[in-house]
Each structure stands twice: as structure tokens, then as C-alpha cells.
N, C-alpha and C positions, 0 to 999 in steps of 0.2 A: 421537519430537517431539512435542509438546502444543500444540494451537492454543487461543487463547483468544481472547474480545472482551472486552479490559481495558477497566476505568474508572480509568483511570490520572490523568484530568482534563487530556488533550489529545488531539488526533489529528493523524496524519501530513497528512491532506487540508485540516487549514485554514491558509490562506497565512500567516497569525500565525507560527505555527509554525517559519515557514523565518528568519525575523528574531528570535527568539528567543536569548538570550546566552545560555542555560543548555540550547541542542540537544543537548552534548556530555552532561550530566547526564542528562538525557530518554531518550538513547539507548541509556546505560548502565541507567537503570529497564529499558527495555524488553529489552535483553539479558537483566536478571539476573529479570525479572518476568513477563515476555509477550515471549520471543524469536520466539514466531510468532506474530502477531494480526491481529485482523480492524479494518478503520477505515471506520468507515461515511462518503461523504464527502457534505461538508457543502455547503450552497450557498453561496456568498460571489460575490466579482467573478471569479476564475476559474470557477467553476463554478455560473453564476446556476440550473440545475435540479440541483444536486447532482448524486448518478453513484449506480454501481450500489456501490461500496463496493471494497475490495481488501485484498488480505494483505499482510503486511508480512511479511521475514523478515530478521532484523538481525544473528545472531551466525554469523561466518566458516564453521564448520563445518556450518550448516544453510545457509546459502546457496552452499556448495561440494556438498551433497547435492542439493540442489532441481537446482544448474546441471547436473546428472550424471544424474537423475533425467527425461529426457523423457515417459516415460510415463504419470507419474503427475503430472508437475507440466509443464502446458500453457499458451501465450498462443494457442492456437487461435480464442479469442473476442477475439481484437486486444488488444494490449498498452497500450493508452490508458487512463488510469486513468478519464478522463469516459466517458461512454457514449454511443459511436456507431451509428448503423443500416449495415447493408451496405451502402448507397450512400455514406456517408463514409468508411466504412473503406477502400472500393475508391478512391476517392479520395485520402486521407490514407495509404495505406498502413497502416494499424492490425492 
């Protein structure tokens, strides 16, 4: 499984992405061109201070593998995309 920082002209962290009518085509591009990709979190109404970024895994076989390999793939730093300090993670359970 190769990892990439794609320049596809969109990022999954952009709230506008989730309103695009061509989402299915864009996810197909991710599956074909960058099935495991890094997405910087941009500043937006959702995340005024941006965030630390996140990996996106979009192919079924890769999601299955990641889900079964808890030694390599962990959410030990929290599952929230937006960055929270330890106190906030304790409050919100991230």
C-alpha cells in the first residue's frame, strides 16, 4: 500500500467538498490515483485554526487491512480530525 500527498485539486477537509455533486467521481479518482492519501486540514468555518491533517484510506481492501492491523494503524492520539489538546480529548472522548 503506497502512501501519497496528492495534488488532485481538492481536499477532503474542505467543507465545500461534501456539497459537490461530483463526489462519486472524486472518490473514484482517489481510489485510482491515491488510495491512501494525506489531506491537510484547511482553515474553514468548521476548523477556524485548521488542524493537523489526516490520512484517508478509500479502497475497500485497504480499509479492511487497516481495520485488522491495530499494531500499525492506531487512533491512540484521538479520532477527531480537528486537533484537541489532552484536556479536550478527555472531555469529548476523542
